[in-house]
Residue, then its C-alpha position, 0 to 999 in steps of 0.5 A: m182364711s181356712v187352713p188347708t187340710e194337710d196343714k191341720a194334719s201337720k199341727r196335730i200333737e203326735s206325742d205327749t211331750h207338751s205336758d209337764y206331768h211333774q208340774a201337774k202332780n206337784q199342782a195336785n199335791e199342793s191343791m188337793t186334800r183327801g181327794v178334794w180340790t181345795e180351791r175349786f169352790d169359794p165359798r164351798f159351803v153356802p146356806f140352803s136358803e141361797r140355793e136355787m132349784k135348778c140344774d145345769l143338766p137338761k131335763s131330757a137327760f134325767a129321763t134317759i139316765s133314769h132309764g139306765k139307772h134301773f139297770m145298774s148292779y153291784r156284785g150281781l145285785s140290783l143297785a139303782k144308783n145313778p153314775f153321778d152320785l156313785t162318784l160323789y159318794s165315794t169321794l165324800f167318803f174318802e174325804v169325811q172318813p165316816r165311822t158310821v153310815i146310816e142309810l134310810g131305804a135299803y132296797t136289795g142291800a146292794s147300796a149298803l154293800w157297795m158302801a161297806d166295800t168302799l169304806r173298807t177299801y179306804g181302810l176305815d173301820s166303819r159301820v153301815i146301818a141300812v133300814d127298810i120297812d120290809l127286809a124281804l128284798i135284801d139279798g143273801l150276799a149283802k146279809q153276809e157282810p159283817s160290817i152291815e146291820f140291816r134293820q127292819g122298821d118304819c121311819n114314821e116311828i123314827e124315835s123307836l127305830f133309832p132311840a136317842e140313847e143309841l144315837a148319842e153313842l154312835p161313832h163319828p163322823l156320821v153320814l146320814i143318807d135319806d133314801a126312804h122319803v117317809n116322815v122326812e121332817g120328823v126324821y131330820r129333826h130327830f137326828h138333828q137333836h140326837a145325833m148330828r155333830t159338826g162335820d157330819y153329813l146329811i145326804i138327801e136323795d131324789t130332790v130332783p123333781w124330773i125323775p120318773g114317778t114310778f120305779g123301773q120300766s113304765e109307760d107312765d109319764q108322771e114325774w117325781g115332782d118337788w114335794k120332797f124339796r118342799e118337805i126339806s125346806r120347812f126343816f131348813a127354814d127352822e134351822p137356817t144356820a145349822y146346815a150348809v149345802d156343800r157345793y163341792y158335791t152338789d155342783f161337782y159336774g155343774y150346778n146341781a148335776t146330781w139326783n140330790w139337788n141341794g142335798f149334800l149338807r154338812r152339819q156346821 
């Protein structure tokens, strides 16, 4: 039996007296640590080998969000970050409290600038090192930020770009972000051997196979593909217990609802 329209209207909540905000606040205080709801995922950390290459978001969503992503900016600079990962990064930074962030792939420098500003907002004395094979696109605004070092170099020569002696002296926690997509396995092995310690994070960007294969506006229907997943799989097959996928970030909005499918990993 349907409810008459007037009865439906009379059942509307006309105030917020139904909510106990004190209870909600107490629940948050009891269940949240450094911005993370501790009871949300059990287990939170799982082996890479147990994860599937699938996503709760439909494939069509990535095409439309990718289009909007290319118009994202920060402080007037082209940023090209999707809305999911902006939130996930900011939460992870607050939880991990990194002293060093290394970003492989700098583009305009907007991402490094956003990270430096975010870390400073959290009251952290952190250093951001952003790397690219060509720094010509780095905007002057980003270059003025004293907590960022822009470093020109080729990830195919990662041993020269980040000598082992330098990596051994980096302040921790360390967050390593791979957005360069070059010499993937070699880069991970170098940092694994010389830099990564327990509690550090490796964030692997763009493991989703559905994003457009060309950057910016294009009529090309070619997709990114699963090549990067295959590259990283070889590394984790050799290091099956050294890293664990953090479901808090990979599954925050749904299973792999991020550009970084299975791409938020903590050094164990």
